[in-house]
C-alpha positions as CSV (number, residue, x, y, z in Angstrom):
1,M,48.8,10.0,-0.6
2,A,46.4,11.3,2.1
3,D,42.8,10.0,2.1
4,R,40.3,12.4,0.7
5,A,37.5,13.7,2.9
6,P,34.6,11.1,3.1
7,F,31.7,11.4,0.7
8,T,28.7,12.2,2.8
9,L,25.2,11.0,2.0
10,A,22.1,12.2,3.7
11,V,19.2,9.6,3.8
12,V,16.1,11.5,4.8
13,G,13.9,8.9,6.2
14,A,15.3,5.8,8.0
15,G,12.3,3.5,7.8
16,P,12.3,0.4,5.7
17,R,13.0,2.1,2.5
18,G,15.9,4.1,3.9
19,V,17.4,0.9,5.3
20,G,16.8,-0.9,2.0
21,V,18.9,1.8,0.2
22,L,21.6,1.4,2.9
23,E,21.7,-2.4,2.4
24,R,22.2,-2.0,-1.4
25,L,25.0,0.5,-0.8
26,G,26.8,-2.1,1.3
27,A,26.0,-4.9,-1.2
28,N,27.3,-2.9,-4.2
29,A,30.2,-1.0,-2.5
30,D,33.6,-1.1,-4.2
31,L,35.0,2.1,-2.9
32,P,38.4,3.6,-3.8
33,R,41.0,2.9,-1.2
34,D,41.4,6.6,-0.4
35,R,37.7,7.3,0.0
36,R,35.1,6.6,2.6
37,L,31.3,6.9,2.4
38,E,29.6,8.4,5.5
39,V,25.8,7.8,5.5
40,H,23.7,10.1,7.7
41,L,20.3,8.5,8.6
42,I,17.8,11.4,9.5
43,D,14.6,10.4,11.1
44,P,12.9,11.3,14.4
45,F,11.7,7.7,14.6
46,P,13.9,4.6,15.2
47,P,16.0,3.5,12.2
48,G,14.5,0.3,10.7
49,P,10.8,0.6,11.7
50,G,10.6,4.3,11.1
51,R,7.3,6.1,11.7
52,V,4.8,3.6,10.4
53,W,6.3,0.5,12.0
54,R,7.6,2.0,15.2
55,Y,7.1,-0.1,18.3
56,D,5.4,2.8,20.1
57,Q,1.8,2.2,18.9
58,S,-1.2,0.3,19.9
59,P,-0.7,-3.5,20.3
60,L,-4.1,-4.0,18.7
61,L,-2.8,-2.9,15.3
62,R,-1.8,-5.6,12.9
63,M,-0.2,-6.0,9.5
64,N,-2.5,-7.0,6.6
65,S,0.3,-9.4,5.3
66,M,1.1,-12.9,6.4
67,P,4.7,-13.3,7.8
68,E,5.9,-15.5,4.9
69,D,4.9,-12.7,2.5
70,V,7.1,-10.1,4.2
71,T,10.8,-9.6,3.4
72,M,13.4,-6.9,3.4
73,F,15.9,-9.0,1.4
74,T,16.6,-9.4,-2.3
75,D,16.4,-12.9,-4.0
76,E,17.1,-14.5,-7.3
77,S,13.9,-13.1,-8.9
78,V,15.1,-9.5,-8.6
79,K,16.3,-8.2,-11.9
80,M,19.1,-5.7,-11.0
81,A,22.7,-5.0,-11.6
82,G,23.8,-5.5,-8.0
83,P,24.4,-8.8,-6.1
84,V,21.7,-10.7,-4.4
85,R,22.0,-10.8,-0.6
86,P,19.4,-13.1,0.7
87,G,17.9,-13.0,4.1
88,P,15.0,-14.3,6.2
89,T,11.3,-13.4,5.7
90,L,9.5,-12.3,8.8
91,L,8.3,-15.8,9.3
92,E,11.8,-17.3,8.8
93,W,13.3,-14.7,11.1
94,A,10.7,-15.5,13.9
95,R,11.3,-19.2,13.7
96,N,15.1,-18.8,13.7
97,V,14.8,-16.5,16.8
98,R,12.5,-19.0,18.5
99,D,15.0,-21.9,17.7
100,G,18.0,-19.9,18.9
101,K,19.5,-19.7,15.5
102,L,19.5,-15.9,15.5
103,D,20.2,-13.4,18.1
104,A,17.6,-10.7,18.4
105,E,16.4,-8.3,21.1
106,V,12.6,-8.9,21.1
107,P,10.4,-6.8,23.5
108,P,8.9,-9.0,26.1
109,D,5.3,-8.3,25.1
110,V,5.8,-9.8,21.6
111,V,7.8,-12.9,22.6
112,A,4.7,-15.1,22.9
113,E,3.5,-13.9,19.5
114,L,6.9,-14.6,17.9
115,T,7.0,-18.1,19.4
116,A,3.6,-19.1,18.1
117,L,3.8,-17.3,14.7
118,D,2.3,-19.4,11.9
119,S,2.3,-19.0,8.2
120,F,-1.2,-17.8,8.0
121,D,-1.1,-15.4,10.9
122,F,-1.2,-11.6,10.7
123,P,1.5,-10.3,12.9
124,T,1.1,-7.2,15.1
125,R,2.9,-4.1,13.9
126,R,5.0,-4.3,17.0
127,L,6.4,-7.7,16.0
128,Q,7.2,-6.2,12.5
129,S,8.9,-3.4,14.4
130,A,11.2,-6.0,16.0
131,Y,11.9,-7.6,12.7
132,L,12.8,-4.3,11.1
133,T,15.0,-3.4,14.0
134,W,16.9,-6.6,13.6
135,V,17.1,-6.1,9.8
136,Y,18.7,-2.6,10.4
137,R,21.3,-4.0,12.8
138,K,22.1,-6.8,10.4
139,V,22.6,-4.3,7.6
140,L,24.9,-2.3,9.9
141,G,26.9,-5.3,10.8
142,D,27.2,-6.4,7.1
143,L,28.5,-3.0,5.8
144,P,32.1,-3.3,4.4
145,D,35.0,-1.3,5.6
146,G,34.7,2.2,4.2
147,I,31.1,2.9,4.9
148,D,30.1,4.6,8.2
149,V,26.7,5.4,9.5
150,V,25.6,8.3,11.7
151,E,22.2,8.4,13.1
152,H,20.2,11.6,13.7
153,A,17.1,11.3,15.8
154,A,15.7,14.5,14.3
155,R,13.6,15.7,11.4
156,A,15.2,17.3,8.2
157,V,13.7,20.8,8.0
158,G,15.6,22.4,5.2
159,V,18.1,21.9,2.4
160,D,20.3,24.8,1.2
161,G,22.9,23.8,-1.3
162,D,24.9,21.0,0.4
163,D,23.6,21.7,3.9
164,V,20.7,19.7,5.4
165,S,19.3,21.5,8.4
166,L,17.8,19.3,11.2
167,S,15.1,20.1,13.8
168,D,17.7,19.7,16.6
169,G,19.6,22.8,15.3
170,T,22.4,20.8,13.7
171,T,23.4,20.7,10.1
172,V,24.7,17.9,7.9
173,R,26.9,18.8,4.9
174,A,25.8,16.3,2.3
175,D,27.4,15.6,-1.1
176,A,24.2,13.7,-2.0
177,V,20.7,13.4,-0.6
178,V,18.2,10.6,-0.8
179,F,14.6,11.2,0.2
180,T,13.0,7.9,1.1
181,V,9.4,9.2,1.3
182,G,6.5,7.1,2.3
183,H,2.9,8.2,1.7
184,L,2.9,12.0,1.9
185,D,1.0,13.7,4.6
186,A,-1.1,16.5,3.1
187,E,-2.9,19.6,4.2
188,P,-6.7,19.4,3.7
189,D,-7.9,19.8,0.1
190,E,-10.4,22.4,-0.9
191,R,-13.5,20.3,0.1
192,E,-11.9,19.3,3.3
193,R,-11.1,22.9,4.2
194,E,-14.7,23.8,3.7
195,L,-15.6,21.0,6.1
196,V,-13.0,22.2,8.6
197,T,-14.5,25.7,8.4
198,F,-18.1,24.4,8.8
199,A,-17.1,22.3,11.8
200,A,-15.4,25.2,13.5
201,R,-18.4,27.4,12.9
202,H,-20.9,25.0,14.3
203,G,-18.8,23.4,17.1
204,L,-18.5,20.1,15.3
205,A,-15.5,17.7,15.0
206,Y,-14.0,17.0,11.6
207,Y,-11.0,14.6,11.0
208,P,-9.4,15.0,7.6
209,A,-7.6,12.1,5.9
210,G,-4.6,11.0,7.8
211,Y,-2.6,8.1,9.2
212,T,-5.0,6.6,11.7
213,A,-2.4,5.6,14.3
214,D,-1.2,9.2,14.4
215,V,-4.6,10.9,14.8
216,D,-5.9,11.8,18.3
217,Y,-9.5,10.6,18.4
218,S,-9.9,11.1,22.2
219,G,-12.4,14.0,21.6
220,I,-14.9,11.5,20.2
221,A,-17.4,11.1,23.0
222,P,-18.9,7.9,24.2
223,G,-22.2,6.9,22.5
224,E,-22.1,9.7,19.9
225,T,-22.9,9.0,16.3
226,V,-19.8,9.3,14.1
227,L,-20.0,9.4,10.4
228,V,-17.0,7.5,8.8
229,R,-16.2,7.9,5.1
230,G,-14.0,5.0,4.0
231,F,-14.3,1.3,4.3
232,G,-10.6,0.1,3.9
233,L,-7.7,-0.5,6.1
234,A,-7.8,3.0,7.7
235,F,-11.3,2.3,8.8
236,V,-10.3,-1.2,10.2
237,D,-7.6,0.6,12.4
238,L,-10.1,3.3,13.5
239,M,-12.7,0.6,14.4
240,L,-10.4,-1.2,16.7
241,L,-9.0,1.8,18.4
242,L,-12.5,3.1,19.2
243,T,-13.9,-0.2,20.4
244,E,-11.4,-2.8,21.8
245,G,-9.0,0.2,22.2
246,R,-11.5,1.7,24.7
247,G,-11.8,-1.4,26.8
248,G,-14.3,-3.5,24.9
249,R,-13.8,-7.2,24.6
250,F,-14.4,-9.8,21.9
251,E,-15.5,-13.3,23.0
252,E,-14.9,-16.4,20.9
253,L,-18.2,-18.3,20.4
254,D,-18.3,-22.1,20.5
255,G,-20.0,-22.3,17.2
256,G,-17.6,-19.9,15.5
257,G,-17.7,-16.2,15.2
258,L,-17.4,-13.5,17.9
259,R,-19.5,-11.6,20.4
260,Y,-18.5,-8.1,21.4
261,H,-18.9,-6.9,25.0
262,P,-18.9,-3.1,25.0
263,S,-17.1,-1.1,27.7
264,G,-19.7,1.6,27.5
265,V,-17.4,4.3,26.1
266,E,-17.6,3.5,22.4
267,P,-19.1,5.8,19.9
268,V,-21.5,4.5,17.2
269,L,-19.7,4.3,13.9
270,H,-21.9,4.8,10.8
271,V,-19.6,3.7,7.9
272,G,-19.9,3.9,4.2
273,S,-17.9,4.4,1.0
274,R,-18.3,4.4,-2.8
275,R,-18.6,0.6,-2.9
276,G,-20.4,0.4,0.5
277,V,-18.6,-2.8,1.4
278,P,-15.3,-3.5,3.2
279,Y,-12.2,-4.6,1.4
280,H,-12.0,-8.4,0.8
281,A,-10.4,-10.4,3.6
282,K,-6.9,-11.7,2.9
283,I,-6.9,-15.2,1.4
284,G,-5.9,-18.0,3.8
285,Y,-4.8,-20.8,1.6
286,R,-2.3,-21.7,-1.2
287,L,-2.7,-22.6,-4.8
288,R,-3.6,-26.2,-5.6
289,G,-2.8,-26.3,-9.3
290,K,0.3,-25.9,-11.5
291,P,2.6,-22.9,-11.0
292,L,1.1,-19.8,-12.7
293,R,2.8,-18.4,-15.8
294,L,2.8,-14.7,-15.1
295,P,2.9,-12.2,-16.7
296,R,1.2,-13.8,-19.7
297,F,-0.9,-11.1,-21.4
298,F,0.2,-7.9,-19.6
299,D,3.9,-7.5,-20.1
300,A,6.2,-5.0,-21.8
301,Y,5.8,-6.7,-25.2
302,A,2.0,-6.5,-25.0
303,M,2.2,-2.8,-23.9
304,D,4.4,-2.1,-26.9
305,G,1.8,-3.7,-29.1
306,L,-1.0,-1.2,-28.1
307,A,-1.8,0.9,-31.1
308,G,-1.7,4.7,-31.1
309,D,-0.8,7.3,-28.6
310,A,-2.9,9.0,-25.8
311,L,-4.1,5.5,-24.7
312,D,-7.2,5.4,-22.6
313,F,-6.6,3.2,-19.5
314,R,-10.1,1.8,-19.4
315,T,-10.6,1.3,-23.1
316,D,-7.1,0.3,-24.2
317,V,-5.2,-1.0,-21.2
318,W,-7.7,-2.5,-18.8
319,P,-8.8,-5.3,-21.3
320,L,-5.2,-6.6,-21.2
321,I,-5.2,-6.4,-17.4
322,A,-8.6,-8.1,-17.1
323,K,-7.4,-10.8,-19.5
324,E,-4.3,-11.3,-17.2
325,L,-6.5,-11.6,-14.1
326,A,-8.7,-14.1,-15.9
327,W,-5.7,-16.1,-17.0
328,G,-4.5,-16.4,-13.5
329,Y,-8.0,-17.3,-12.3
330,Y,-8.8,-19.9,-14.9
331,S,-5.3,-21.4,-14.9
332,E,-5.8,-22.3,-11.2
333,L,-9.4,-23.4,-11.7
334,F,-8.5,-25.8,-14.6
335,T,-5.3,-27.2,-13.0
336,G,-6.4,-27.2,-9.4
337,H,-10.1,-28.2,-9.7
338,P,-10.4,-30.2,-13.0
339,D,-13.6,-31.7,-11.8
340,R,-15.3,-28.3,-12.3
341,V,-14.4,-27.7,-15.9
342,S,-15.5,-29.5,-19.0
343,M,-12.5,-28.8,-21.4
344,D,-8.9,-29.8,-21.5
345,F,-6.8,-26.9,-20.2
346,V,-4.5,-26.9,-23.2
347,V,-7.5,-26.5,-25.5
348,F,-8.9,-23.8,-23.3
349,A,-5.6,-22.0,-23.0
350,D,-5.1,-21.9,-26.8
351,A,-8.5,-20.5,-27.5
352,F,-8.3,-18.0,-24.6
353,A,-5.0,-16.6,-25.9
354,D,-6.6,-15.8,-29.3
355,L,-9.8,-14.0,-28.0
356,P,-10.2,-10.5,-26.9
357,W,-11.3,-9.9,-23.3
358,D,-15.0,-9.3,-22.9
359,S,-15.8,-10.5,-26.5
360,P,-18.7,-12.7,-27.4
361,G,-16.2,-15.4,-28.3
362,M,-14.5,-15.2,-24.9
363,H,-18.0,-15.3,-23.1
364,D,-18.9,-18.3,-25.2
365,L,-15.6,-20.1,-24.5
366,V,-15.9,-19.6,-20.7
367,A,-19.6,-20.7,-20.8
368,R,-18.7,-23.9,-22.6
369,A,-15.6,-24.7,-20.5
370,V,-16.9,-23.7,-17.0
371,P,-20.4,-25.1,-16.4
372,A,-21.2,-23.4,-13.1
373,E,-21.8,-19.8,-13.3
374,D,-20.5,-19.2,-9.8
375,D,-17.1,-20.5,-11.1
376,R,-16.9,-17.8,-13.7
377,L,-15.0,-14.6,-13.1
378,D,-17.1,-11.5,-13.1
379,L,-14.8,-8.5,-12.6
380,D,-17.6,-6.0,-12.8
381,R,-19.5,-7.7,-9.9
382,L,-16.3,-7.9,-8.0
383,D,-15.6,-4.2,-8.4
384,R,-19.1,-2.9,-7.4
385,P,-21.0,-5.7,-5.6
386,M,-23.8,-3.3,-4.5
387,S,-24.1,-1.4,-7.8
388,G,-27.8,-0.9,-8.8
389,R,-29.0,-2.6,-5.7
390,E,-31.5,-0.7,-3.5
391,F,-33.0,-1.7,-0.2
392,G,-36.1,-0.4,1.7
393,T,-34.4,0.3,5.0
394,A,-31.0,0.4,6.7
395,E,-31.9,-2.9,8.4
396,E,-32.4,-4.6,5.1
397,F,-29.1,-3.3,3.8
398,G,-27.4,-4.3,7.0
399,K,-28.7,-7.9,6.7
400,E,-27.5,-8.0,3.1
401,L,-24.1,-6.7,4.0
402,R,-23.7,-9.1,6.8
403,E,-24.4,-12.0,4.3
404,Y,-21.8,-10.5,1.9
405,V,-19.1,-10.3,4.5
406,E,-19.9,-13.8,5.8
407,A,-19.8,-15.2,2.3
408,D,-16.4,-13.4,1.7
409,L,-15.0,-14.8,4.9
410,A,-16.1,-18.3,3.9
411,R,-14.7,-18.1,0.4
412,R,-11.4,-16.7,1.5
413,A,-10.9,-19.6,3.9
414,D,-12.0,-22.4,1.6
415,Q,-9.4,-23.8,-0.9
416,A,-12.2,-24.9,-3.1
417,F,-12.1,-21.2,-4.3
418,S,-8.4,-21.2,-4.9
419,A,-9.0,-19.7,-8.3
420,D,-9.4,-16.4,-6.4
421,L,-5.9,-16.7,-5.4
422,G,-4.8,-17.1,-9.0
423,A,-6.5,-13.9,-9.8
424,F,-4.8,-12.3,-6.8
425,M,-1.4,-13.4,-8.0
426,A,-2.1,-12.1,-11.5
427,L,-3.2,-8.8,-10.0
428,L,0.1,-8.5,-8.1
429,S,2.0,-9.2,-11.4
430,V,0.0,-6.5,-13.1
431,Y,0.8,-4.0,-10.4
432,G,4.5,-4.7,-10.8
433,Q,4.2,-4.0,-14.5
434,L,2.5,-0.6,-14.2
435,P,5.7,1.4,-13.8
436,V,6.7,0.2,-17.2
437,L,3.5,1.6,-18.7
438,V,4.1,4.9,-17.0
439,Q,7.7,5.1,-18.2
440,K,6.5,4.7,-21.8
441,G,4.5,7.8,-21.5
442,R,1.7,6.9,-23.9
443,L,-1.3,7.1,-21.6
444,D,-3.8,9.9,-21.9
445,A,-3.0,12.3,-19.0
446,S,-6.5,12.4,-17.6
447,S,-6.9,8.7,-17.9
448,Q,-3.6,8.0,-16.2
449,V,-4.5,10.2,-13.2
450,S,-8.1,9.3,-12.8
451,D,-8.3,5.7,-14.0
452,M,-4.8,4.2,-13.4
453,D,-3.8,6.1,-10.3
454,G,-7.4,6.5,-9.1
455,W,-9.9,3.7,-10.0
456,F,-7.5,0.9,-10.6
457,H,-5.4,1.6,-7.6
458,G,-8.5,1.5,-5.5
459,F,-9.6,-1.8,-7.1
460,F,-6.2,-3.3,-6.4
461,S,-6.4,-2.3,-2.8
462,Y,-10.0,-3.5,-2.4
463,Y,-9.4,-6.9,-3.9
464,A,-5.7,-7.6,-3.0
465,S,-4.8,-5.5,0.1
466,G,-7.7,-6.1,2.5
467,P,-7.6,-6.9,6.2
468,P,-7.0,-10.1,8.1
469,P,-10.2,-12.2,8.2
470,R,-10.6,-11.7,11.9
471,R,-11.0,-8.0,11.4
472,L,-14.2,-8.7,9.3
473,E,-15.4,-11.1,12.1
474,E,-14.9,-8.3,14.5
475,L,-16.8,-5.9,12.1
476,L,-19.8,-8.4,12.2
477,A,-19.6,-8.6,16.0
478,L,-19.5,-4.8,16.4
479,H,-22.6,-4.5,14.0
480,E,-24.5,-7.2,16.0
481,A,-23.7,-5.2,19.2
482,G,-25.0,-1.9,17.7
483,V,-21.6,-0.2,17.7
484,V,-21.2,-0.1,13.9
485,S,-23.9,0.5,11.3
486,F,-23.6,0.5,7.6
487,A,-24.2,3.6,5.5
488,G,-24.3,2.0,2.1
489,A,-22.8,2.6,-1.4
490,K,-22.1,5.9,-2.9
491,M,-22.1,7.5,0.5
492,R,-22.6,11.3,0.3
493,V,-21.9,13.7,3.2
494,T,-23.5,17.1,3.1
495,T,-23.8,20.0,5.7
496,D,-27.2,20.9,6.8
497,G,-28.6,22.6,9.9
498,G,-25.3,22.8,11.8
499,A,-24.6,19.0,11.3
500,F,-23.0,16.5,9.0
501,V,-25.7,14.6,7.1
502,A,-25.0,11.2,5.4
503,T,-27.0,9.5,2.6
504,S,-26.3,6.8,0.2
505,A,-27.7,5.0,-2.9
506,S,-28.4,1.8,-0.9
507,Y,-31.5,2.8,1.0
508,P,-33.5,6.0,1.7
509,G,-33.1,8.2,4.8
510,T,-30.4,10.2,6.4
511,V,-28.1,10.1,9.4
512,S,-26.9,13.2,11.1
513,A,-23.9,13.5,13.3
514,R,-21.6,16.1,14.9
515,T,-18.4,14.2,14.0
516,L,-17.1,13.2,10.6
517,V,-14.0,11.1,10.1
518,E,-12.2,10.6,6.7
519,A,-10.9,7.1,7.1
520,R,-8.3,7.0,4.5
521,L,-4.7,8.2,3.7
522,P,-4.5,11.4,1.8
523,G,-3.7,11.1,-1.9
524,P,-0.3,12.1,-3.2
525,S,0.0,15.9,-3.4
526,V,3.2,17.9,-3.7
527,T,1.0,21.0,-3.8
528,R,-0.5,20.3,-0.4
529,A,2.5,18.7,1.2
530,A,2.4,19.0,5.0
531,D,6.1,18.4,5.4
532,G,8.1,21.7,5.8
533,L,11.1,20.3,4.0
534,L,9.1,19.3,0.9
535,R,7.3,22.7,0.9
536,Q,10.6,24.5,1.1
537,L,12.1,22.6,-1.9
538,R,8.9,23.0,-3.8
539,D,8.7,26.7,-3.3
540,A,12.3,27.1,-4.3
541,G,11.6,25.3,-7.6
542,E,14.0,22.4,-6.6
543,L,11.3,19.8,-6.2
544,A,8.3,19.6,-8.5
545,E,5.0,17.8,-8.8
546,E,4.9,15.3,-11.6
547,T,2.8,16.3,-14.5
548,V,1.5,13.9,-17.0
549,A,1.7,15.1,-20.6
550,D,-1.0,14.0,-23.0
551,P,0.9,12.4,-25.9
552,V,-1.3,14.1,-28.6
553,T,-2.3,17.4,-27.3
554,G,0.7,18.0,-24.9
555,A,-1.7,19.1,-22.2
556,L,-0.3,18.7,-18.7
557,L,-2.2,17.3,-15.7
558,P,-0.6,17.1,-12.2
559,S,-0.5,13.6,-10.6
560,G,0.4,14.9,-7.2
561,R,3.6,12.8,-7.0
562,I,7.2,14.0,-6.5
563,H,8.7,14.3,-10.0
564,T,11.6,12.0,-10.4
565,R,13.4,10.4,-13.4
566,V,12.1,6.9,-13.4
567,S,15.3,5.4,-14.7
568,D,17.5,6.5,-11.8
569,S,15.1,8.3,-9.3
570,R,16.9,11.6,-9.5
571,L,14.8,14.6,-8.4
572,L,13.5,16.7,-11.3
573,D,13.2,20.4,-10.7
574,G,10.5,22.8,-11.9
575,T,12.0,22.9,-15.3
576,G,12.3,19.2,-15.7
577,R,16.1,19.0,-15.1
578,P,17.5,16.1,-13.0
579,H,19.5,17.1,-9.9
580,P,23.0,15.5,-10.1
581,H,23.1,14.6,-6.4
582,R,19.5,14.4,-5.1
583,F,17.2,11.3,-5.3
584,A,13.8,10.3,-4.1
585,V,12.3,6.8,-3.8
586,G,8.8,5.8,-2.6
587,P,5.2,5.2,-3.6
588,H,4.5,8.9,-4.0
589,T,7.2,9.5,-6.6
590,S,6.9,9.1,-10.4
591,A,8.1,5.5,-10.0
592,R,4.9,4.5,-8.1
593,S,6.7,1.6,-6.2
594,A,5.7,-0.2,-3.1
595,A,6.4,1.6,0.1
596,A,9.0,-0.7,1.7
597,F,9.2,-4.4,2.1
598,T,7.5,-6.8,-0.3
599,R,6.7,-10.4,-1.1
600,P,9.6,-12.7,-1.7
601,R,10.3,-13.9,-5.2
602,T,8.4,-11.3,-7.0
603,N,11.1,-9.1,-8.6
604,A,9.9,-6.2,-6.6
605,S,10.3,-2.8,-8.1
606,S,11.2,-1.3,-4.8
607,F,14.3,-3.6,-4.6
608,R,15.2,-2.7,-8.2
609,Q,15.0,1.0,-7.5
610,N,17.0,0.7,-4.2
611,D,19.7,-1.1,-6.1
612,A,19.8,1.4,-9.0
613,V,19.9,4.4,-6.6
614,A,22.7,2.9,-4.5
615,R,24.8,2.2,-7.7
616,E,24.2,5.8,-8.8
617,I,25.4,7.1,-5.4
618,L,28.4,4.8,-5.4
619,A,29.4,6.1,-8.9
620,L,29.3,9.6,-7.5
621,V,31.6,8.5,-4.6
622,S,34.1,7.2,-7.1
623,E,33.9,10.1,-9.5
624,E,33.9,12.9,-6.8
625,Q,37.4,14.5,-6.5
626,G,36.9,16.0,-3.1
């Protein structure tokens, strides 16, 4: 009997997520003897690194993850149907390449970094690009007979039935399509469009939200005042590109800290945000106490135990999350620093388990068990450290913010505060459980979109996904040099007199500028999708924006995300019907997973989803009659 025609799969997006799906296809493959699988990887950027981690970007840009916390390979913690195929973390890979145990083509300008890489370093994105390139080649080499890969260095621009049109004029006939979408680029929203129009009318410069490394900031003139709205990772990248990236230099001081030597072509960045402070620096130590038991209070069983429908995230869900964070924090404090508590941990843990979060009994327990107030977890203060604080001048606020950043750097480098890492680990556990909460569909629609996807995601990023400590040291040096100034909390930008005008709640006064930069990624929005392929599918009703239904009223509220069936990642059309042969995975889908790689031994949802999608596709390969 003659072999059937190969089953063709188009993977739109060949970055880390697309390669992750390919790896799972190879791990799970058990193809019929007469059938081959032909995988077409479609991406204008190199397969493996993709757009975000491509080698062709500034060498100044670094990851905000340590190399031991970065892996592309499954391990025994991943709860999936497919087999585990272990592989090296970024740190293990670098050491194996250095010791000659692995062959890898490493660009010359990252060889020295690879050789000296340490557990607590923060690698350049170029080194991560080399790792992801090696991962891709390893995945290719490990594919079983029967799976072929075809690379297309082009963009997918349209899908018509089984035909995927590419920007190079070719067409791929696909029996199935997987969209491995990262963060969605978006056209400006209504307020941003108003600012674009205002800037054009008055000859100003306005930069809407976007991926910093892809935005051309060459039009920003030396010495000009620039208003920057956003104090997270996008700002950190912007800060480096407009200072050291323009020829400035940081000098290591003998007593610690840095001094910045300007090149003379830097602008002056006036930065603020809702909190008015930068994200916390990444933690530079390990736990001292006993292994944490996570999740403890925020798991599927606890979520099932929540009473009623139309749950409010802040009122009904946050107390469970806060208790989980406190459990991680106090577990480490008691077992890692027993000299700073006045109660046996077993006694504390039993009482803690029985008390509601933020109750008088809980406050009393903590006060009795933890003598020093500075050792007690205050989540409200963590979330809004400048809330209610007003200063007479910008200089007074600047001095306070410097002290805040210096204290954060000291705390995140001192293992005496390892309880913070306990809370960090608990927060990671919580974030991994949230897709379960979404799948149950019991949250009030408005609360899910504004509180869970909005406020809580922001809190997670601020506390757990901040920059390397050196970036905050550089921030302090730039402030000392007069290149960065601080706008304060609740930063507000208005348009007045042909300029952008910034005010804040932290101190009186205004700052005017001719340039405004939104230092953030755009939020998820199918409605405003910049990608032509997504717009085409959306307009044809073949791809829809997820809407969150209120469990009681039935009211629908759009979340901005690509609507997928969480159980198998199938695309849902405008009527809610799953497409039999189209899938989508990524952070801006209904599943809300991490973008690509993850920390080892965390049962990462992205790995579980990749495995499930691969198995669905392989089932189609076996069932398809050709």
